[in-house]
N, C-alpha and C positions, 0 to 999 in steps of 0.2 A: 874133278868136280868143280862146282862153282856155287856162288851165293844163291842162284835160282834153283838149286837142287837141294831142297830142305830135307830130303830123305837120306842124305849121305853126310858123313863127316869127311871134309876135304882132305885133312891130314891129321895125324895123331902121333904124339911122341912123349917122351918122358924127359923132364929137365935133368940136368947132370946130377942134381942133388938126390934124385930118385924119389922125391916127395911131391913133385908138382907134375900134374898131367897137363900137357899143352895140346890144344886143338886149334887148327888153322882154318880160316874161311878165306877163300879167294874171291874177290869182288871185282868183276870186270865191267860192271855197269856204270854208265855216266850219270851226271847230276844235272841234266838239263832241267830248267824250271818246270816244264810240263810233265816231267817224269820223276821229279824228286820224291813226291809222296809215295808213288808206286815203289820206287827204289827202297825207301825207308821201310815200307811194308814188307817187301821181300827180305830185307836184311833182318827185320824183327822176327819173321818166321824162321829164318835160319838160326838166329841166336836162340830162339825158344826151343828149337829142336836140339841144339847143343846142351841147353840147360836141362832138358828132359833126359838126355843121355847121361848127364851127371847125376841128376836126382834119382833116376831109376837104376843107377849103378850099372848101366850097360857096359861101361868100360871094363867091368870084371870079366867080360867075355874075351877081351884082348889081353888084359893084365890081371889075371885072377889072384895073384899072390902079393899084390902091392896095395898098401893102405895109403892112399894119397892124402896129403894134408891140405893141398890147395890145387886150384885149377886156373889155367890161363887160356883164354880164347884170343887168338891173334887174328886180326883181320888185315889182310893185305889188299889195299885198294889200288886199282890201276889208274884211277883218276883222283885228284885231290878231293877230299871230303868237303861237302857243303857245310855251312855253319850249322844248319839244323841237324846234320848227321853228328857233328862234334857234340852238340848239346844232348842229342839222343844217347850217345855212348856215355857221356858224363852222368846222365840221370841213371842209366842202367848200372854203371859202376857204383854209384852211391847206394842203390838198392841191393846190390850183390855183395857189398863189402863185408857184411856179417856172415856170409856164406863161404868166405875164403875163395871167391871167384872174382877174377879181374878180366876185363876186356882191354886189350891194347890194340892200337891201330897203327898202320904204316902205309905211307904212300909209296907205291912201288911201280913207277911208270915203265919199268923194263919187263913186267910180266906177272901181274897179279894172278 
C-alpha cells in the first residue's frame, strides 16, 4: 500500500512491550513546490484514516485481546520531508500527545 491509498493500513505490528500498536505509512511521493500542498493533503487524509482506525478501535479486529496503552504511526518517506511537512507533523504530535498517539518519521531513500 502507500500514502495515496487512505482506505488501507500499510502495515501494523505490536511493539515488543506488547502495549504499543505500531502502524506504518509508506510515502513514495515527492515534494516538488507545485505538488507540496497536494502531498500534504494526501498525507493528512492517510493520517486521519489511521486516527479513525484507532478511535473506532478497529484494531480490535486484528488484536481482540490486547489493551494498548499507546499508538505510534511511523511514516517512511522515500524523499526528504519538506520544511512544511516537518512543521505539519510537529503540530499533529502536539495535538495528539494527550491521546498517547505519536507520529514518527523516517527518510528511507532505499524504499519507502
